[in-house]
C-alpha positions in Angstrom: 163.9 -100.0 14.1 162.9 -96.4 13.7 159.9 -94.3 13.2 159.0 -93.2 9.6 160.3 -89.9 8.2 158.2 -86.8 8.1 157.1 -84.8 11.2 158.7 -86.8 13.9 157.1 -88.1 17.1 158.9 -87.9 20.4 161.0 -91.0 20.9 161.2 -92.5 24.4 163.7 -95.2 25.1 162.4 -96.1 28.6 161.0 -99.7 28.6 157.6 -99.3 30.3 157.5 -103.1 31.0 160.9 -103.5 32.6 160.7 -104.4 36.2 162.7 -101.3 37.3 160.1 -99.1 35.5 157.2 -101.0 37.0 158.7 -100.2 40.4 159.0 -96.5 39.6 156.2 -96.0 37.0 156.0 -92.3 37.6 159.3 -91.8 35.7 157.8 -93.2 32.5 154.6 -91.3 32.9 156.5 -88.0 33.4 158.7 -88.7 30.3 155.5 -89.4 28.3 153.9 -86.2 29.5 156.9 -84.2 28.6 156.2 -85.0 24.9 154.2 -82.4 23.1 152.3 -84.8 20.9 152.7 -88.3 19.5 155.2 -90.7 21.1 157.2 -93.6 19.6 158.7 -96.5 21.6 161.3 -98.1 19.3 161.9 -101.1 21.6 158.4 -102.4 20.6 157.7 -100.5 17.4 154.9 -98.9 19.3 153.1 -95.6 19.2 151.6 -93.9 22.2 149.6 -90.9 23.3 149.9 -89.3 26.8 148.2 -85.9 26.6 144.7 -86.0 28.1 143.0 -84.4 25.1 144.8 -86.8 22.6 144.0 -89.9 24.7 140.3 -88.9 25.0 140.0 -88.2 21.3 141.7 -91.6 20.5 139.2 -93.5 22.7 136.4 -92.0 20.7 138.0 -92.7 17.3 137.0 -96.4 17.1 136.7 -96.4 13.3 140.4 -95.6 12.7 141.8 -96.9 16.0 140.3 -100.4 16.3 139.9 -102.6 19.4 139.2 -105.8 17.4 142.9 -106.7 16.9 143.5 -106.6 20.7 143.9 -104.0 23.3 147.4 -105.1 24.3 150.7 -105.3 22.4 149.7 -108.5 20.5 148.0 -108.1 17.2 145.4 -110.9 17.6 144.5 -110.7 14.0 147.9 -112.0 13.1 149.0 -114.0 16.2 147.2 -116.8 17.9 145.7 -115.6 21.2 145.7 -117.8 24.4 142.0 -117.2 24.9 139.0 -116.2 22.8 138.8 -112.4 22.5 136.4 -110.5 24.6 133.2 -109.7 22.8 133.1 -106.3 24.5 136.7 -105.0 24.8 138.2 -106.7 21.8 135.4 -106.1 19.3 134.1 -103.3 17.2 130.7 -102.3 15.8 128.4 -103.6 14.6 128.7 -106.8 16.6 130.1 -105.0 19.6 126.9 -103.1 20.1 124.8 -106.3 20.3 126.9 -107.7 23.1 127.2 -104.4 25.0 123.4 -104.0 25.0 123.0 -107.4 26.6 125.2 -106.4 29.5 123.5 -103.0 29.7 120.2 -104.8 30.1 121.7 -106.8 33.0 123.2 -103.7 34.7 120.0 -101.7 35.2 119.3 -99.2 38.0 117.2 -101.8 39.7 120.1 -104.3 39.6 122.5 -101.8 41.1 119.9 -101.0 43.8 119.6 -104.7 44.6 123.4 -105.1 44.7 123.7 -102.2 47.2 121.0 -103.6 49.4 122.4 -107.1 49.4 126.1 -106.2 50.0 126.1 -103.1 52.3 125.9 -105.4 55.3 128.8 -107.5 54.0 131.0 -104.4 53.6 130.0 -103.1 57.1 130.8 -106.5 58.7 134.2 -106.8 56.9 135.1 -103.3 58.0 134.2 -103.9 61.6 136.1 -107.1 61.7 139.2 -105.5 60.2 139.2 -102.5 62.4 138.6 -104.6 65.5 142.0 -106.3 64.9 143.7 -102.9 65.0 146.1 -104.0 62.2 145.3 -105.6 58.9 146.4 -105.8 55.3 144.3 -103.4 53.3 144.8 -105.5 50.2 144.3 -109.1 51.1 142.1 -108.5 54.1 140.0 -105.8 52.6 140.4 -104.5 49.0 140.5 -108.0 47.7 138.3 -109.7 50.3 135.2 -107.6 49.6 134.8 -108.1 45.8 135.8 -111.7 46.2 133.0 -112.1 48.7 130.3 -110.4 46.7 131.0 -110.6 42.9 130.8 -114.4 42.5 127.6 -114.4 44.6 126.2 -111.5 42.5 126.9 -113.5 39.3 125.8 -116.8 40.7 129.2 -118.4 40.3 130.4 -121.2 42.5 132.8 -120.4 45.4 135.7 -122.1 43.5 135.7 -119.2 41.0 136.8 -116.8 43.7 139.8 -118.9 44.5 141.2 -119.0 40.9 140.0 -115.7 39.4 142.9 -113.5 40.6 145.5 -116.0 39.2 143.6 -116.0 35.9 143.3 -112.3 35.9 147.0 -111.9 36.6 147.8 -113.9 33.4 145.1 -112.0 31.4 146.7 -108.6 32.1 150.3 -109.8 31.9 149.6 -111.3 28.5 148.7 -107.8 27.2 152.3 -106.8 27.5 155.5 -108.3 26.0 156.8 -111.9 26.3 158.9 -111.3 29.4 159.6 -113.0 32.7 156.5 -111.6 34.3 154.3 -113.2 31.6 156.2 -116.5 31.7 155.8 -116.8 35.5 152.2 -115.8 35.3 151.5 -118.4 32.6 153.1 -121.1 34.7 150.9 -120.3 37.7 147.7 -120.0 35.7 148.1 -122.6 33.0 146.4 -125.4 35.0 143.4 -123.1 35.7 142.6 -121.4 32.4 140.2 -124.1 31.1 138.6 -124.4 34.5 137.7 -120.6 34.5 135.7 -120.9 31.3 134.2 -124.2 32.5 132.9 -122.5 35.7 131.3 -119.8 33.5 129.1 -122.4 31.8 125.4 -122.3 32.7 125.2 -125.6 34.5 127.4 -124.2 37.3 125.4 -121.0 37.8 122.9 -120.2 40.5 119.4 -119.6 39.2 118.4 -115.9 39.3 122.0 -114.6 39.4 123.3 -112.0 36.9 125.2 -114.8 35.1 121.9 -116.7 34.6 120.4 -113.5 33.3 123.2 -113.1 30.7 122.5 -116.6 29.4 118.8 -115.8 29.1 119.4 -112.6 27.1 121.9 -114.3 24.8 119.4 -117.1 24.1 116.7 -114.5 23.3 119.1 -112.9 20.8 119.9 -116.3 19.2 123.5 -116.3 20.4 125.4 -119.4 21.4 126.0 -120.3 25.0 129.8 -119.9 24.4 129.2 -116.2 23.8 127.3 -116.0 27.1 130.2 -117.7 28.9 132.6 -115.2 27.4 130.4 -112.2 28.5 130.3 -113.6 32.0 134.1 -114.0 32.1 134.5 -110.4 30.9 132.0 -109.1 33.5 133.7 -111.0 36.3 137.1 -109.6 35.4 135.8 -106.0 34.9 134.2 -106.1 38.4 137.5 -107.1 40.1 140.8 -105.6 39.2 140.0 -101.9 39.0 138.0 -102.1 42.2 140.7 -103.9 44.1 143.6 -101.8 43.0 141.7 -98.5 43.0 140.5 -99.2 46.5 144.0 -100.1 47.7 145.4 -96.9 46.2 142.7 -94.9 47.8 143.4 -96.4 51.3 147.1 -95.8 50.8 146.6 -92.1 49.8 144.2 -91.6 52.8 146.5 -93.3 55.3 149.3 -90.9 54.2 147.0 -87.8 54.5 145.3 -87.6 57.9 143.3 -84.5 56.8 141.8 -86.3 53.9 140.9 -89.3 56.0 139.3 -87.0 58.6 137.1 -85.5 55.8 136.0 -89.0 54.7 135.4 -90.2 58.3 133.3 -87.1 59.0 131.3 -87.6 55.7 131.5 -91.2 54.4 129.4 -90.1 51.4 132.7 -88.8 50.0 133.8 -92.4 49.4 132.8 -92.1 45.7 135.0 -89.0 45.4 137.8 -90.8 47.2 137.7 -93.7 44.7 137.4 -91.5 41.6 140.4 -89.4 42.8 142.4 -92.6 43.4 141.7 -93.7 39.8 143.0 -90.4 38.5 145.9 -90.3 40.9 147.1 -93.9 40.3 145.2 -95.5 37.4 145.1 -99.2 38.0 145.0 -99.9 34.2 147.7 -97.5 33.0 147.5 -98.4 29.3 145.0 -99.5 26.7 145.9 -100.4 23.2 144.4 -100.0 19.7 145.4 -100.9 16.2 145.2 -98.4 13.3 142.9 -99.4 10.5 144.5 -97.0 8.1 147.3 -94.3 8.1 146.3 -92.0 11.0 147.6 -88.5 11.2 147.7 -86.9 14.6 149.0 -83.3 14.8 151.1 -83.7 11.7 152.5 -87.1 12.7 151.4 -90.1 10.5 151.0 -93.4 12.3 151.1 -96.1 9.7 148.2 -98.5 9.1 148.2 -101.7 11.2 150.3 -100.1 13.9 149.8 -100.6 17.6 148.9 -97.4 19.6 148.9 -97.1 23.3 146.7 -94.6 25.1 148.7 -93.9 28.3 145.8 -93.6 30.6 147.8 -93.1 33.8 149.9 -90.3 32.3 146.8 -88.6 30.8 145.2 -88.6 34.3 148.2 -86.6 35.6 148.3 -84.2 32.7 148.9 -80.6 34.1 147.3 -79.3 30.9 144.1 -80.8 32.1 144.3 -81.0 35.9 145.3 -78.4 38.5 147.8 -79.8 41.0 147.9 -83.2 39.1 150.3 -84.9 41.5 148.1 -84.2 44.6 145.5 -86.6 45.9 142.5 -84.5 46.9 139.0 -85.9 47.5 137.6 -82.4 47.4 138.7 -82.0 43.7 135.5 -80.7 42.1 136.0 -82.0 38.5 137.6 -85.4 38.0 137.4 -85.8 34.2 139.8 -88.9 34.4 139.9 -91.5 31.6 140.6 -94.5 33.8 137.4 -96.3 32.6 138.0 -95.2 29.0 135.6 -93.1 26.9 133.0 -93.8 24.2 131.6 -97.1 23.0 134.4 -99.1 24.6 134.3 -97.5 28.0 134.4 -100.1 30.8 131.1 -101.9 30.9 131.6 -102.8 34.6 132.4 -99.3 35.8 129.1 -98.9 37.6 129.6 -102.1 39.6 133.3 -101.2 40.3 132.2 -97.8 41.6 129.5 -99.3 43.8 131.8 -101.9 45.3 134.5 -99.3 46.0 131.9 -96.9 47.5 130.5 -99.6 49.8 134.0 -100.7 50.9 135.5 -97.2 51.5 132.4 -95.8 53.2 132.2 -98.8 55.6 135.8 -98.4 56.5 135.4 -94.7 57.1 132.6 -95.3 59.5 134.4 -98.0 61.4 137.9 -96.3 61.7 138.6 -93.0 63.3 142.2 -92.9 62.1 144.2 -95.0 59.7 148.0 -95.0 59.1 150.5 -97.2 57.2 152.0 -100.0 59.4 154.8 -101.1 57.0 156.1 -100.9 53.5 153.5 -101.5 50.7 154.4 -104.3 48.3 153.8 -103.4 44.6 152.0 -105.6 42.3 154.3 -106.6 39.4 152.2 -106.9 36.3 152.7 -105.7 32.7 149.3 -104.1 32.4 148.1 -103.3 36.0 149.3 -101.1 38.8 148.4 -101.9 42.4 149.7 -103.5 45.6 149.9 -107.1 46.8 150.2 -105.9 50.4 149.4 -102.7 52.2 149.8 -103.1 56.0 147.7 -100.5 58.0 147.0 -99.6 61.6 143.6 -98.2 62.6 141.8 -96.8 65.7 138.2 -97.7 66.0 135.6 -95.0 65.8 
């Protein structure tokens, strides 16, 4: 399989989804950034963009680079999908706008203020308990524990949803990659749970007055079926979890390895937002996002054929030295983030405000509770086709 003739893209033969690549993902990102323009991955007949300016422009070009045929490798217009597509992420205007407006009406400034007031105490208590132990796992005991404690409550979901959502989410993101061992193992774990996830998103399971109940109210007012409301709730739940968990864990790892940076955050916990934003740039939890060309698309003289899959290499773009000074350094004092970890334009992550708030509460609470933090063992990488993160991050702390 080879790229069409004409001005040629840069061909990269590294398999981004091979387990050895997932364990050393920086090598693929650097190879992609070495390309001057468009990239071609022959193993998957896949096109890609790594330069920050090209990725940002592609995000905004929804008319030619469509989300409606899936944001992973699978062309869901041609292949049966294991779940109904997201009405936000895997949808284009005009219907995309109707659903996005519903979630925007849920996530008002008043809603975010309420979330902050309700869950600050939860974050503070979790941080105090973790620091009191002296040693804890910054993933399972903290980065996962906080959103799992607050997000289902915020949405009005039953407690059972917390127990199964991470397994479901692992399948969701693995399924965006190729049919490999990671996906097969993930499918085996999640298969008994997938129907239950959607069942728990039905209105009869929701607490009155929660954000999930509000989604149902707004959908009903628009004349939309309850099935659409359930899908929006599922999307919201997922968007509020993975980036928060993995971005928070990456931030803690970076800070634990840089005592000067932790000292800055401990002295001024209001820098927690900056610490999270820099972690999203430094190690983007969602390293890729896919589109499908609606027509022949020419980018800098290279023609990408119609109906082709194109990956925006988000993690690589966020380390682009053409855009960022000292791109490989983690620096919470960086004055201009400009990262594309949440996407750009009409398909930018709808849950990003909640993710940012959760991470701010978690990191600022930990910064107040711990005077120092260091690694206390080897981190264990999350092995997933479409996510980067840790499954374990042992740390040692001294209480403030």
